[in-house]
C-alpha positions as CSV (number, residue, x, y, z in Angstrom):
1,M,100.7,84.5,84.6
2,A,100.9,81.1,83.0
3,V,101.0,79.6,86.5
4,V,98.2,80.4,88.9
5,R,99.8,81.3,92.3
6,I,97.8,81.8,95.3
7,N,100.1,83.3,97.9
8,A,99.8,82.7,101.6
9,R,98.3,86.1,102.3
10,V,95.4,85.5,99.8
11,D,95.0,82.0,101.0
12,Y,94.7,83.0,104.7
13,A,92.4,86.0,103.8
14,V,90.0,83.7,102.0
15,R,90.1,81.1,104.8
16,A,89.6,83.7,107.5
17,V,86.5,85.1,105.7
18,V,85.1,81.4,105.3
19,E,85.6,80.8,109.0
20,L,83.8,84.0,109.8
21,A,81.0,83.1,107.4
22,A,80.6,79.7,109.2
23,A,80.3,81.5,112.6
24,A,77.7,84.1,111.4
25,P,75.9,85.8,112.9
26,G,78.5,85.3,115.7
27,A,81.8,86.9,116.1
28,L,85.2,85.3,116.2
29,T,88.4,86.6,117.8
30,C,91.6,86.8,115.7
31,D,93.1,84.0,117.9
32,K,90.0,81.7,117.3
33,I,90.2,82.1,113.5
34,A,94.1,81.6,113.6
35,A,93.7,78.5,115.7
36,A,91.0,77.0,113.7
37,Q,92.8,77.7,110.3
38,D,96.3,77.2,111.4
39,I,97.3,80.7,110.4
40,P,99.9,82.7,112.4
41,S,98.1,85.2,114.6
42,R,100.2,88.2,113.9
43,F,100.0,87.7,110.2
44,L,96.2,87.2,110.6
45,Q,95.8,90.5,112.4
46,A,97.2,92.5,109.4
47,I,95.0,90.5,107.0
48,L,91.8,91.2,109.1
49,A,92.9,94.9,109.1
50,D,93.0,94.8,105.2
51,L,89.5,93.2,105.2
52,Q,88.3,95.8,107.5
53,H,89.7,98.5,105.5
54,A,87.9,97.0,102.4
55,R,84.7,96.9,104.3
56,L,84.4,93.1,104.1
57,V,84.8,92.6,107.8
58,T,83.9,94.6,111.0
59,S,85.2,94.4,114.4
60,Q,83.8,95.0,117.9
61,R,85.7,95.2,121.2
62,G,84.4,93.9,124.4
63,R,83.1,90.6,125.9
64,D,81.0,89.8,122.8
65,G,83.6,91.3,120.6
66,G,85.5,90.0,117.6
67,Y,85.3,90.0,113.9
68,R,82.2,89.6,111.8
69,L,81.5,89.7,108.1
70,A,80.3,93.1,107.0
71,L,78.0,91.6,104.3
72,P,76.2,88.4,103.8
73,A,78.5,85.6,102.7
74,S,76.3,85.1,99.6
75,E,77.5,88.6,98.4
76,I,81.2,88.1,98.9
77,S,82.9,86.3,96.0
78,I,86.3,84.6,96.4
79,A,87.6,87.1,93.8
80,R,86.7,90.1,96.0
81,V,88.5,88.8,99.0
82,M,91.5,87.9,96.7
83,R,91.7,91.5,95.3
84,V,92.0,92.9,98.9
85,E,95.3,91.1,99.3
86,Q,96.7,91.1,95.7
87,G,95.0,93.6,93.6
88,F,94.7,92.2,90.1
89,L,93.6,88.6,89.8
90,A,96.2,88.2,87.0
91,E,99.1,90.1,85.7
92,V,102.0,89.7,83.2
93,H,105.3,91.2,84.4
94,G,103.4,93.5,86.7
95,Q,100.8,94.7,84.1
96,R,97.2,93.8,83.5
97,P,97.0,91.4,80.6
98,E,95.1,93.8,78.4
99,D,98.0,96.3,78.8
100,V,100.7,94.0,77.4
101,T,101.8,94.2,73.8
102,Y,104.1,91.9,71.9
103,P,105.8,92.4,68.5
104,G,105.6,90.2,65.5
105,P,104.2,86.6,65.7
106,A,103.8,86.8,69.4
107,T,101.0,89.7,69.0
108,E,98.2,87.4,69.8
109,L,99.8,86.0,72.9
110,A,98.3,89.1,74.8
111,G,94.8,87.8,73.8
112,V,95.7,84.4,75.4
113,W,96.6,86.0,78.6
114,V,93.3,88.0,78.5
115,A,91.4,84.8,77.8
116,A,93.2,83.0,80.7
117,R,92.3,85.8,83.1
118,E,88.8,85.8,82.0
119,A,88.5,82.0,82.7
120,Y,90.2,82.4,86.1
121,R,88.0,85.3,86.9
122,R,84.7,83.5,86.0
123,V,85.4,80.9,88.6
124,L,86.5,83.3,91.2
125,E,83.7,85.7,90.8
126,G,81.2,83.0,90.5
127,V,82.0,81.4,93.7
128,T,80.9,83.0,96.9
129,V,82.0,82.4,100.5
130,A,78.5,81.1,101.3
131,D,79.1,78.5,98.4
132,V,82.2,77.3,100.2
133,V,80.7,77.2,103.7
134,A,77.7,75.2,102.3
135,G,80.2,72.7,100.7
136,A,78.3,73.1,97.4
137,L,80.1,74.9,94.5
138,P,78.0,76.4,91.7
139,P,77.6,74.2,88.7
140,H,80.1,76.0,86.6
141,A,82.8,75.4,89.3
142,A,81.7,71.9,90.3
143,E,81.9,70.8,86.7
144,L,85.5,71.9,86.4
145,V,86.4,70.2,89.7
146,A,84.8,67.0,88.5
147,M,86.9,66.8,85.3
148,D,89.5,63.9,85.3
149,N,92.5,66.3,84.8
150,A,91.4,68.9,87.3
151,W,93.2,67.4,90.3
152,R,96.5,66.6,88.2
153,S,99.3,69.1,87.8
154,F,101.0,69.2,84.5
155,S,104.6,70.2,84.0
156,G,107.2,69.9,81.3
157,P,106.9,70.4,77.6
158,S,104.7,67.3,77.0
159,G,102.1,68.4,79.6
160,D,102.6,65.4,81.7
């Protein structure tokens, strides 16, 4: 869990939902979403089916058919979309951070993983699809983005 990984399926799902929010109340076909976001159409079909199953997206056949959000974009957090495709927001060796235990001096490490997950969750639960479409992140997320080191990756033992 030390590295935040957003896999292609999650990235595509979030981008598809954002595209649908931008088109609301209109509908978009899978091919239009795929072309607009440069997502493989066949892959996107499966993702849209997952989003439908989770009741975040609806579909309609016919001339005016396509996909639409099932809820207002302001009610859909980024975390909610992510959970459709990956389940937990954070895990350690396939387990929830609160279910991990370590012996001896590493005991408190489980608490570090829980705290890291909570920080991650606060951002993802606190940003909605509507925020992304509006181009205005809520203050708690905007403040993090504005930090000098936010756009810099760290690697190696010294953190540089």
